PAFINU-125382 format. One record per residue (C-alpha): residue number from 1; residue in one letter; z, x, y. Coordinates in steps of 0.5 Angstrom, whole numbers. Example, Ala and Ser with C-alpha at 12.3 -4.5 7.8 and 13.67 -1.06 7.14 Angstrom:
// residues 2
[1 'A' [16 25 -9]]
[2 'S' [14 27 -2]]
// end
This chain:
// residues 452
[1 'M' [-38 -26 19]]
[2 'I' [-38 -33 20]]
[3 'Y' [-43 -38 21]]
[4 'N' [-42 -43 25]]
[5 'I' [-47 -50 25]]
[6 'E' [-48 -51 31]]
[7 'Q' [-50 -58 34]]
[8 'K' [-56 -59 39]]
[9 'D' [-53 -62 46]]
[10 'S' [-57 -68 47]]
[11 'S' [-54 -70 53]]
[12 'D' [-60 -68 57]]
[13 'D' [-63 -73 54]]
[14 'I' [-58 -79 56]]
[15 'Q' [-58 -82 62]]
[16 'T' [-54 -88 63]]
[17 'T' [-56 -93 69]]
[18 'T' [-52 -99 72]]
[19 'S' [-55 -106 70]]
[20 'Q' [-55 -113 74]]
[21 'T' [-49 -114 71]]
[22 'G' [-45 -108 74]]
[23 'K' [-44 -105 66]]
[24 'P' [-47 -98 65]]
[25 'K' [-53 -97 60]]
[26 'K' [-56 -92 57]]
[27 'N' [-64 -91 57]]
[28 'Y' [-66 -86 52]]
[29 'N' [-71 -82 55]]
[30 'H' [-77 -78 51]]
[31 'D' [-83 -74 55]]
[32 'K' [-79 -76 62]]
[33 'K' [-82 -83 60]]
[34 'Q' [-78 -89 59]]
[35 'C' [-78 -92 51]]
[36 'K' [-75 -98 49]]
[37 'Y' [-73 -99 41]]
[38 'N' [-72 -105 38]]
[39 'V' [-66 -105 32]]
[40 'P' [-71 -102 26]]
[41 'T' [-74 -97 29]]
[42 'L' [-68 -94 31]]
[43 'I' [-64 -95 24]]
[44 'L' [-71 -90 22]]
[45 'L' [-69 -85 27]]
[46 'V' [-62 -85 25]]
[47 'A' [-64 -84 17]]
[48 'A' [-69 -79 19]]
[49 'C' [-64 -75 23]]
[50 'L' [-58 -75 17]]
[51 'V' [-65 -73 12]]
[52 'G' [-66 -68 16]]
[53 'S' [-58 -65 17]]
[54 'T' [-58 -65 10]]
[55 'N' [-63 -61 9]]
[56 'F' [-61 -56 15]]
[57 'I' [-54 -56 11]]
[58 'V' [-57 -54 4]]
[59 'G' [-61 -50 6]]
[60 'H' [-56 -45 10]]
[61 'R' [-51 -47 5]]
[62 'A' [-51 -40 0]]
[63 'H' [-49 -37 8]]
[64 'Y' [-43 -40 9]]
[65 'A' [-40 -44 3]]
[66 'H' [-35 -39 1]]
[67 'Y' [-32 -39 9]]
[68 'T' [-32 -47 9]]
[69 'Q' [-25 -48 6]]
[70 'Y' [-23 -43 10]]
[71 'L' [-25 -43 16]]
[72 'L' [-23 -38 21]]
[73 'Q' [-23 -37 29]]
[74 'P' [-28 -30 30]]
[75 'S' [-21 -26 32]]
[76 'Q' [-18 -28 27]]
[77 'Y' [-23 -25 21]]
[78 'H' [-27 -18 21]]
[79 'H' [-32 -16 17]]
[80 'A' [-35 -9 17]]
[81 'T' [-40 -5 13]]
[82 'Q' [-40 1 10]]
[83 'N' [-45 5 14]]
[84 'S' [-41 3 20]]
[85 'N' [-38 9 25]]
[86 'R' [-31 9 22]]
[87 'Q' [-27 10 29]]
[88 'Q' [-31 4 32]]
[89 'R' [-29 0 27]]
[90 'L' [-22 1 27]]
[91 'S' [-20 1 34]]
[92 'S' [-24 -6 35]]
[93 'L' [-21 -9 29]]
[94 'P' [-17 -16 30]]
[95 'E' [-11 -18 28]]
[96 'Y' [-11 -21 21]]
[97 'Q' [-6 -27 22]]
[98 'G' [-4 -34 19]]
[99 'P' [-4 -37 11]]
[100 'M' [-11 -38 11]]
[101 'M' [-14 -31 11]]
[102 'Q' [-9 -28 7]]
[103 'A' [-10 -34 1]]
[104 'Y' [-18 -33 2]]
[105 'L' [-18 -25 1]]
[106 'T' [-13 -26 -5]]
[107 'S' [-19 -32 -7]]
[108 'L' [-24 -26 -7]]
[109 'L' [-19 -21 -10]]
[110 'T' [-17 -25 -16]]
[111 'Q' [-24 -28 -16]]
[112 'S' [-23 -36 -16]]
[113 'Q' [-29 -36 -11]]
[114 'P' [-34 -32 -11]]
[115 'Y' [-35 -25 -8]]
[116 'P' [-40 -25 -2]]
[117 'R' [-46 -20 -4]]
[118 'N' [-45 -13 -2]]
[119 'K' [-39 -14 2]]
[120 'I' [-33 -10 4]]
[121 'F' [-27 -13 8]]
[122 'Q' [-22 -9 11]]
[123 'F' [-14 -12 12]]
[124 'H' [-7 -10 13]]
[125 'P' [-2 -8 8]]
[126 'G' [2 -14 6]]
[127 'S' [-3 -19 8]]
[128 'L' [-4 -21 0]]
[129 'L' [-2 -27 -4]]
[130 'L' [0 -23 -10]]
[131 'S' [6 -19 -13]]
[132 'P' [6 -12 -12]]
[133 'A' [5 -12 -20]]
[134 'Q' [-1 -17 -19]]
[135 'S' [-4 -13 -13]]
[136 'F' [-4 -7 -17]]
[137 'R' [-8 -9 -22]]
[138 'H' [-14 -9 -17]]
[139 'C' [-13 -1 -15]]
[140 'H' [-17 3 -14]]
[141 'V' [-15 11 -14]]
[142 'N' [-21 15 -13]]
[143 'M' [-20 21 -17]]
[144 'T' [-25 25 -12]]
[145 'T' [-21 24 -7]]
[146 'Y' [-13 24 -11]]
[147 'G' [-14 28 -16]]
[148 'T' [-9 32 -15]]
[149 'H' [-3 26 -15]]
[150 'V' [-6 24 -21]]
[151 'P' [-4 28 -28]]
[152 'D' [-9 31 -32]]
[153 'S' [-7 29 -38]]
[154 'Q' [-9 24 -44]]
[155 'S' [-1 22 -45]]
[156 'L' [5 20 -40]]
[157 'L' [12 21 -40]]
[158 'A' [16 15 -40]]
[159 'A' [24 12 -43]]
[160 'V' [22 8 -49]]
[161 'S' [27 4 -53]]
[162 'D' [23 1 -59]]
[163 'N' [28 -4 -61]]
[164 'Y' [28 -8 -54]]
[165 'T' [21 -6 -54]]
[166 'L' [21 -4 -47]]
[167 'I' [18 2 -43]]
[168 'Y' [20 5 -37]]
[169 'R' [15 10 -33]]
[170 'N' [19 13 -28]]
[171 'I' [17 14 -21]]
[172 'P' [20 20 -18]]
[173 'K' [25 19 -12]]
[174 'S' [25 12 -14]]
[175 'S' [31 11 -18]]
[176 'S' [28 14 -24]]
[177 'S' [35 17 -25]]
[178 'T' [38 10 -26]]
[179 'G' [33 7 -29]]
[180 'R' [33 13 -35]]
[181 'H' [40 13 -34]]
[182 'V' [40 5 -36]]
[183 'I' [35 6 -41]]
[184 'Q' [39 11 -46]]
[185 'D' [46 8 -45]]
[186 'F' [44 1 -45]]
[187 'L' [38 0 -48]]
[188 'E' [38 6 -54]]
[189 'G' [32 9 -51]]
[190 'K' [29 16 -50]]
[191 'D' [24 20 -46]]
[192 'R' [19 21 -50]]
[193 'R' [11 23 -48]]
[194 'I' [6 17 -50]]
[195 'Q' [-1 18 -51]]
[196 'H' [-5 12 -48]]
[197 'D' [-8 9 -53]]
[198 'E' [-1 9 -57]]
[199 'L' [1 5 -49]]
[200 'N' [-4 0 -50]]
[201 'H' [-3 -1 -57]]
[202 'L' [5 -3 -55]]
[203 'V' [3 -6 -49]]
[204 'N' [-3 -11 -52]]
[205 'E' [-2 -11 -59]]
[206 'M' [6 -10 -60]]
[207 'G' [8 -15 -54]]
[208 'Y' [12 -8 -51]]
[209 'D' [14 -10 -43]]
[210 'L' [12 -4 -39]]
[211 'I' [16 -3 -32]]
[212 'S' [17 0 -26]]
[213 'F' [21 1 -20]]
[214 'I' [17 3 -13]]
[215 'R' [20 4 -6]]
[216 'E' [18 2 1]]
[217 'P' [14 9 2]]
[218 'L' [16 11 9]]
[219 'N' [23 12 6]]
[220 'R' [21 15 0]]
[221 'F' [16 20 3]]
[222 'Y' [23 22 7]]
[223 'S' [27 23 0]]
[224 'S' [21 26 -3]]
[225 'Y' [20 31 3]]
[226 'D' [27 33 2]]
[227 'E' [27 35 -5]]
[228 'A' [21 38 -6]]
[229 'F' [23 43 0]]
[230 'F' [30 45 -4]]
[231 'R' [25 46 -10]]
[232 'L' [20 50 -7]]
[233 'G' [26 54 -3]]
[234 'P' [26 62 -3]]
[235 'W' [33 61 -7]]
[236 'M' [29 58 -13]]
[237 'G' [26 65 -15]]
[238 'D' [33 69 -14]]
[239 'G' [40 68 -13]]
[240 'E' [47 63 -15]]
[241 'I' [42 57 -17]]
[242 'V' [38 60 -21]]
[243 'A' [42 66 -25]]
[244 'D' [42 62 -32]]
[245 'K' [36 58 -31]]
[246 'P' [30 64 -33]]
[247 'K' [26 57 -34]]
[248 'V' [26 55 -27]]
[249 'K' [26 61 -24]]
[250 'K' [19 62 -28]]
[251 'W' [16 56 -25]]
[252 'Y' [18 58 -19]]
[253 'H' [15 64 -18]]
[254 'S' [9 60 -21]]
[255 'V' [8 56 -15]]
[256 'K' [11 59 -10]]
[257 'Y' [4 61 -8]]
[258 'K' [4 52 -5]]
[259 'M' [8 54 1]]
[260 'E' [4 59 4]]
[261 'K' [0 54 9]]
[262 'Y' [7 53 12]]
[263 'P' [11 59 13]]
[264 'Y' [15 56 18]]
[265 'L' [18 51 14]]
[266 'Y' [23 56 11]]
[267 'E' [24 62 17]]
[268 'G' [31 64 18]]
[269 'M' [33 62 10]]
[270 'K' [33 67 4]]
[271 'S' [39 64 0]]
[272 'I' [42 57 -1]]
[273 'T' [47 59 4]]
[274 'D' [42 60 9]]
[275 'Y' [39 54 9]]
[276 'R' [46 49 9]]
[277 'K' [49 52 14]]
[278 'F' [43 48 18]]
[279 'Y' [45 42 15]]
[280 'C' [53 42 12]]
[281 'P' [59 42 16]]
[282 'S' [62 50 17]]
[283 'D' [69 47 14]]
[284 'I' [67 46 8]]
[285 'L' [62 53 8]]
[286 'E' [68 56 9]]
[287 'K' [72 53 4]]
[288 'G' [67 55 -2]]
[289 'H' [64 48 -3]]
[290 'G' [57 48 -3]]
[291 'A' [56 42 -8]]
[292 'K' [60 37 -3]]
[293 'C' [54 39 3]]
[294 'N' [50 34 -1]]
[295 'T' [55 28 0]]
[296 'V' [56 29 7]]
[297 'P' [52 26 13]]
[298 'S' [48 31 16]]
[299 'I' [49 37 22]]
[300 'D' [42 38 24]]
[301 'D' [41 39 30]]
[302 'G' [34 38 30]]
[303 'T' [31 44 28]]
[304 'L' [30 42 20]]
[305 'T' [27 35 23]]
[306 'K' [22 39 27]]
[307 'R' [20 44 21]]
[308 'F' [19 37 18]]
[309 'E' [16 34 24]]
[310 'Q' [10 40 23]]
[311 'F' [10 40 16]]
[312 'V' [7 33 16]]
[313 'R' [2 34 22]]
[314 'D' [0 40 18]]
[315 'Y' [-1 35 11]]
[316 'D' [-7 33 10]]
[317 'G' [-3 29 4]]
[318 'L' [-8 31 -1]]
[319 'D' [-6 37 -4]]
[320 'P' [1 35 -5]]
[321 'F' [6 42 -6]]
[322 'D' [11 38 -11]]
[323 'V' [11 32 -16]]
[324 'H' [15 29 -11]]
[325 'L' [10 29 -6]]
[326 'H' [6 25 -11]]
[327 'L' [3 18 -9]]
[328 'Q' [7 12 -13]]
[329 'V' [1 9 -15]]
[330 'S' [-1 16 -18]]
[331 'N' [5 15 -23]]
[332 'L' [2 9 -25]]
[333 'V' [-5 10 -27]]
[334 'Y' [-9 14 -33]]
[335 'G' [-9 21 -32]]
[336 'Q' [-16 23 -31]]
[337 'S' [-20 16 -31]]
[338 'G' [-14 13 -25]]
[339 'E' [-14 6 -28]]
[340 'P' [-9 2 -27]]
[341 'L' [-3 2 -33]]
[342 'P' [-2 -5 -36]]
[343 'L' [4 -6 -33]]
[344 'T' [8 -13 -35]]
[345 'A' [13 -11 -28]]
[346 'L' [15 -8 -21]]
[347 'Y' [22 -7 -19]]
[348 'N' [26 -6 -13]]
[349 'A' [29 1 -13]]
[350 'S' [32 -1 -6]]
[351 'N' [36 -6 -11]]
[352 'A' [36 -1 -18]]
[353 'E' [43 -5 -20]]
[354 'R' [42 -12 -20]]
[355 'E' [34 -11 -22]]
[356 'W' [36 -7 -28]]
[357 'Q' [41 -13 -29]]
[358 'D' [36 -18 -30]]
[359 'V' [31 -14 -34]]
[360 'A' [38 -12 -40]]
[361 'K' [39 -19 -38]]
[362 'S' [31 -22 -41]]
[363 'K' [33 -17 -47]]
[364 'G' [40 -20 -49]]
[365 'V' [44 -15 -46]]
[366 'I' [49 -16 -41]]
[367 'I' [51 -10 -36]]
[368 'P' [57 -12 -32]]
[369 'D' [57 -10 -25]]
[370 'G' [59 -3 -23]]
[371 'D' [57 0 -31]]
[372 'I' [50 2 -28]]
[373 'T' [54 9 -24]]
[374 'H' [49 14 -26]]
[375 'G' [44 15 -20]]
[376 'R' [43 22 -16]]
[377 'K' [45 19 -9]]
[378 'I' [45 25 -4]]
[379 'S' [46 25 3]]
[380 'R' [39 27 7]]
[381 'R' [39 34 9]]
[382 'F' [35 34 16]]
[383 'N' [37 28 21]]
[384 'V' [31 23 20]]
[385 'D' [34 19 26]]
[386 'L' [30 25 31]]
[387 'V' [24 23 27]]
[388 'T' [18 21 32]]
[389 'N' [15 15 32]]
[390 'G' [8 19 32]]
[391 'T' [10 22 26]]
[392 'K' [12 16 23]]
[393 'R' [5 13 24]]
[394 'K' [2 19 20]]
[395 'I' [6 18 15]]
[396 'C' [4 12 14]]
[397 'R' [-3 13 14]]
[398 'L' [-2 19 9]]
[399 'L' [2 13 4]]
[400 'A' [-5 9 5]]
[401 'L' [-6 8 -2]]
[402 'D' [1 6 -4]]
[403 'Y' [2 1 1]]
[404 'C' [-6 -3 0]]
[405 'C' [-5 -2 -8]]
[406 'L' [3 -5 -8]]
[407 'N' [2 -10 -2]]
[408 'M' [7 -7 2]]
[409 'K' [8 -10 9]]
[410 'L' [8 -4 13]]
[411 'P' [14 -1 18]]
[412 'E' [15 -4 25]]
[413 'V' [12 2 28]]
[414 'C' [6 3 24]]
[415 'E' [3 -4 23]]
[416 'N' [-1 -3 30]]
[417 'G' [-2 4 31]]
[418 'S' [0 7 37]]
[419 'N' [-3 1 41]]
[420 'G' [-6 6 46]]
[421 'A' [0 9 48]]
[422 'K' [-1 17 50]]
[423 'E' [5 20 46]]
[424 'D' [6 27 45]]
[425 'D' [7 26 37]]
[426 'G' [1 23 37]]
[427 'D' [-4 26 34]]
[428 'D' [-11 24 35]]
[429 'N' [-12 17 30]]
[430 'D' [-6 15 33]]
[431 'D' [-9 9 36]]
[432 'I' [-12 6 29]]
[433 'G' [-7 4 25]]
[434 'V' [-7 3 17]]
[435 'Y' [-12 -1 13]]
[436 'C' [-13 -3 6]]
[437 'K' [-21 -3 4]]
[438 'M' [-23 -10 -1]]
[439 'R' [-31 -8 -4]]
[440 'Q' [-34 -11 -12]]
[441 'S' [-36 -5 -15]]
[442 'D' [-43 -5 -20]]
[443 'D' [-40 -9 -26]]
[444 'G' [-36 -15 -22]]
[445 'K' [-30 -12 -22]]
[446 'V' [-26 -14 -14]]
[447 'T' [-22 -7 -13]]
[448 'I' [-18 -5 -6]]
[449 'E' [-16 2 -4]]
[450 'D' [-14 5 3]]
[451 'W' [-19 6 8]]
[452 'R' [-21 13 10]]
// end
C-alpha cells in the first residue's frame, strides 16, 4: 500500500483578469465575493496554511513514513493480506522492477527499517540485494509442509577438517562428490556425523567456517530425478548391479513402495540392460561396455522424457521418493526445527573447482589447476532438450522455496508464468508464476519463504 499526500487543486478559487495596463491581475474569490487583502493579512494566511500542512503531515506520518524513502508507482508495488484469495492475488500481481523496490524489501528483511505492522509482502525470487547465504539466514522452512524433506535427527552428516577449522555440509547433486574429495585429499578432513550442539559450538565459539555449495534449482532437479530414477529401478532389487551389495538390496526393498504411485516410470524395464536400451547407443551395448553408457550423450527419443514429464505433473513436491529430490535448503537446516544452520558462506556448484581453490587458499592451501579430478560426471539419461515449457514452470513452482530462500533469479521461462498463453503442457496453475513471501512473526523476526 502506498500513501500519497494529495494537495487540493485551488485553481477554482483563483481567477485571472486583465488590468487597464493590459497586464494580468489575479483576484482571489471567497464565497463568490471579491476580497482584497493587505500584505500583513496575506502573511498571516500563508503562516496558517503552513501550520495546517505541518499538522496534516505529522498526523499521517505513521502511515507513510516507511515508504517516503523508496516512493514507487502503484504498478511497481503490491501489498497483499494473508486472507486474500490466492488465485486472485497472484494473477493481479505486477512486476517488481528497479533498485528502489529491491532496496526497500532488503531493508525490511534486514530490519534496517521498521517492518510495517501485520503486513505480508510478495516478491519475485532474486529481488533481494543479498547474497544467497545472507538471504538464507532469514529462511523459514515450514516443517508441517516440508517435513518430509528434512531429516528428523539431532545430528547431520558433514565433512570436517579440524586442522583447517572447516565444515562442509554437502547437498546431493550440488557437486557433493567433489566437495568430499577436496576435504579429504587436500584439507585433511573426513566425513562424520555432528550433533547440533557441537556444530553450534564449533562455528560460534571455536571459529570454524561452515560452508556448502548450491546449484541452480531447475538444472539440479533434472540431475536429481535422473539419479533417483536409477536408484529406485527394479534392477536394484536383483541383478548384476547389486549382486555383491546386500545392503543396497535390503534398502531398495524397504523403500520401493514409494514408487507405486508412479507405475509408468519403469514400464518395459526389469533389468539395467532394459533401461540402457532407452538411452545408450547400441554399438556400446553390443560390445558389453555398459559402464560407458553414462559417458556418452543419450539417444532417448522422448520416451524417457515423456515419463519424466508425467512424473512432474503427478508430483506435488511434498513427498520425495529419494533423498536426491529433497530441496537444497532442507539440507541446510536443523532437523526437527527447520531453523537455518549458521552458515558462513554458500558457493556456486557450477564453478566448483575454482570455488574450492579459493576456499583452500583462504586456509593457506594451494590446489593447482587440474588437481581436483574427482566428481561424478554422468551424462543425463533422458533428453532434457525435449522438456516442454509447461513442465519447466511446474518444476520452478515445486522448487519455489529454494529460489526464494537462496535469492536465486528464476529461469526466463519461469519468470512470469505462461503470460496467459494456452499450452497443452501446462496445468491449471501455469499462469500464476513463482512468488516469495516476507512477513514478521510474533517474536519480531522477519522471514522469507515460498508463497503457497
